[in-house]
C-alpha positions, 0 to 999 in steps of 0.5 A, spaced: 500 500 500 502 507 498 500 510 505 501 517 502 495 516 496 491 510 500 492 506 494 492 498 495 496 495 489 494 487 487 496 483 482 491 478 478 491 473 473 486 470 468 485 467 462 480 467 456 474 462 455 478 459 450 484 457 455 489 459 450 490 467 452 493 469 459 493 475 463 496 478 469 494 485 471 496 490 476 491 494 480 490 500 483 484 500 488 481 505 493 481 500 499 475 505 502 470 502 496 474 497 493 473 500 486 479 501 481 482 507 481 483 511 474 487 508 469 487 501 473 488 495 471 495 495 467 496 489 463 503 487 465 509 486 460 516 486 460 522 484 456 530 483 458 536 482 454 538 474 454 538 468 451 534 464 455 528 464 450 533 462 444 534 469 441 537 475 444 531 478 448 527 474 454 519 476 454 515 476 460 510 470 460 503 471 463 502 464 463 508 461 466 510 466 471 507 465 478 506 472 482 508 468 489 512 473 493 509 479 496 509 486 493 513 492 496 512 499 495 518 503 496 521 509 492 515 511 489 514 505 486 510 498 487 515 492 485 512 486 483 516 479 483 515 472 480 517 465 480 514 459 477 508 454 478 511 448 481 517 449 477 514 448 470 519 451 465 520 455 462 520 461 467 525 466 470 526 470 476 522 477 474 522 483 478 518 489 475 517 496 478 511 501 476 509 508 478 502 510 478 500 518 478 493 517 480 491 516 473 496 511 469 501 506 470 508 507 468 513 501 468 520 504 471 524 498 471 524 490 469 530 485 471 530 478 469 535 475 474 537 469 470 536 471 463 540 466 460 539 460 463 532 460 466 529 458 473 532 462 479 525 464 481 523 469 486 518 466 491 521 467 498 515 463 502 511 469 500 515 474 503 516 481 500 523 484 498 526 488 503 528 495 503 533 499 507 533 506 509 537 508 503 531 505 498 535 499 496 531 492 495 534 485 497 531 479 495 533 471 494 532 467 488 531 460 488 534 454 484 537 456 477 544 457 474 549 461 476 555 465 473 556 472 476 563 470 478 565 468 471 570 473 468 567 472 461 560 473 459 554 471 460 555 473 467 549 476 470 545 469 472 544 469 479 540 463 481 540 461 489 543 468 491 541 474 495 541 480 491 541 488 493 538 492 487 537 499 486 530 503 485 531 502 478 533 494 479 540 495 477 544 489 481 549 493 486 551 487 490 550 480 491 552 474 495 551 466 493 553 461 498 558 456 497 553 450 496 550 454 490 551 448 485 548 443 490 542 447 492 540 447 484 542 440 483 538 437 489 532 442 490 535 446 496 532 453 494 536 458 497 531 463 496 525 459 499 525 464 505 524 471 506 529 477 506 528 481 512 532 488 514 535 486 521 538 493 523 539 500 519 545 502 524 546 509 525 553 510 524 559 506 522 560 500 517 556 496 515 550 501 516 545 495 514 545 488 515 540 483 512 538 476 514 535 470 510 536 463 508 533 457 505 531 450 505 538 447 507 536 451 514 542 455 514 541 462 516 546 468 513 547 474 516 550 479 511 553 486 510 547 489 507 552 495 504 557 490 501 554 483 500 560 479 499 560 475 492 561 468 492 562 463 498 560 463 505 567 466 507 564 472 505 558 472 510 558 476 516 555 470 520 552 463 518 549 458 522 545 452 522 538 452 525 534 446 528 536 440 525 533 438 518 529 444 518 528 449 512 526 456 512 520 457 508 518 464 512 521 471 514 523 472 520 521 478 525 526 483 529 524 486 535 528 489 541 535 486 538 532 479 537 530 475 531 524 470 531 524 465 526 520 459 525 523 454 520 519 448 518 518 442 523 521 446 528 519 450 534 519 458 534 526 460 535 529 467 538 536 469 537 539 475 541 543 480 537 549 483 540 550 491 538 557 491 540 559 485 535 553 486 530 552 478 530 547 473 533 548 468 539 548 462 535 544 458 540 536 460 541 535 464 547 528 461 548 523 457 544 516 455 544 514 449 546 509 448 540 513 445 534 510 448 527 510 443 521 511 445 514 512 450 512 514 453 519 511 460 520 512 468 519 512 471 526 509 478 527 511 482 533 506 487 537 509 491 543 507 498 547 514 501 544 521 499 542 522 494 548 516 493 552 510 488 552 512 485 546 508 479 544 510 474 538 504 472 534 504 466 529 500 462 525 500 454 525 498 453 517 500 446 517 493 443 515 492 447 509 488 443 505 491 442 498 493 435 496 500 436 499 498 438 506 498 432 511 491 434 513 485 440 513 483 444 519 483 451 522 489 455 522 491 456 529 493 463 532 499 463 537 501 469 542 508 468 546 511 473 551 517 476 546 522 476 552 521 468 553 517 464 548 516 458 552 511 462 555 505 462 551 500 467 553 494 464 548 492 460 542 486 460 538 485 452 539 483 453 547 476 455 546 472 452 540 469 459 539 476 462 537 477 457 532 479 460 525 477 458 518 481 453 515 488 454 514 492 457 508 499 456 507 504 461 508 499 466 511 502 471 516 498 474 522 497 482 521 497 486 527 493 493 526 488 497 530 489 493 536 487 487 533 490 481 529 487 479 522 488 472 520 486 470 512 483 463 512 479 459 506 473 459 511 470 452 510 473 450 504 477 444 504 481 445 498 476 444 492 474 450 487 471 456 489 464 455 491 465 448 493 463 449 500 458 454 503 464 459 505 470 460 500 474 465 504 474 468 511 478 474 515 478 472 522 479 478 527 482 477 534 482 482 539 481 483 547 474 480 549 470 484 554 471 483 562 
């Protein structure tokens, strides 16, 4: 959302009745009415120099590309990124920027992160690219070819990498883990987890720190100003999370503590030292509950910078699609942010508090003194309308005394 103009941006995907033509459109919506604003929607189209399509230019495919990560509004632009539908080629990692002046859209930039080799999708467990105080964007890419450390062209393919981008989507810095090739060969997407700004430091070097990780369960802390290039030795810090637990989510940072919930793991808290700019690699606390696949992205509410912190997390493990172990309600949990072993409440304690059925990758939103949870209602994985309630927004707040 653009808070200055109160404009909500969303992307839709559709096809015509013949099933032959596909469309993706960027919408500018007035959230007060739900109506399209003037000049909306805009059909999404893009090209980028590369040989992946078999010639000298790659063309965005509205059929093949899946708009999985969250949108981000920064630098006066809305940025939209794409990955694949179940790794079905051909696809690329695209990110495109648009500006909107109240009456029309203008495409400001487009980037294909694997223009010569395909793949390299941007999905990040549904998380949006992060933005630092200088307006630079950070994102992670998934399985795909990598040649950025080559001394000769092509050397602009960034599969399984962490990228820093300018507002015009130029790649100004990058980091690629030492096991990039193994990640690509064994479906261990480095980009399965989201990027998160850890700290915008007031002075000194570095001034920005970023953190992220993927399916192999290794968390990387990087210098956001100079990300280091190829190899784990260029990271400020990296360490394994819970044994056998991959990252499919975005962490939350509050009061010098990082909260992460890998797949099939407890919610974990890692203390951050402002003296060393490093994490303590053993959790300072963890939840008693474990979160199945895909883990969860926590949200934090607090009275201020360091008081009354509550970490909110959704157990979406029963998300009702064929790959899910079952179908059931999302469960909202609330933890004491200073000690995750203290669970304050969860929505399964009282039958009347139960949410609708779970949706994979959903994140609790804290606003207006309430917590908002998007669910599939009583839909059990079938088509829209196959049950009496195909979607439901559940709102949690303080109950009367």
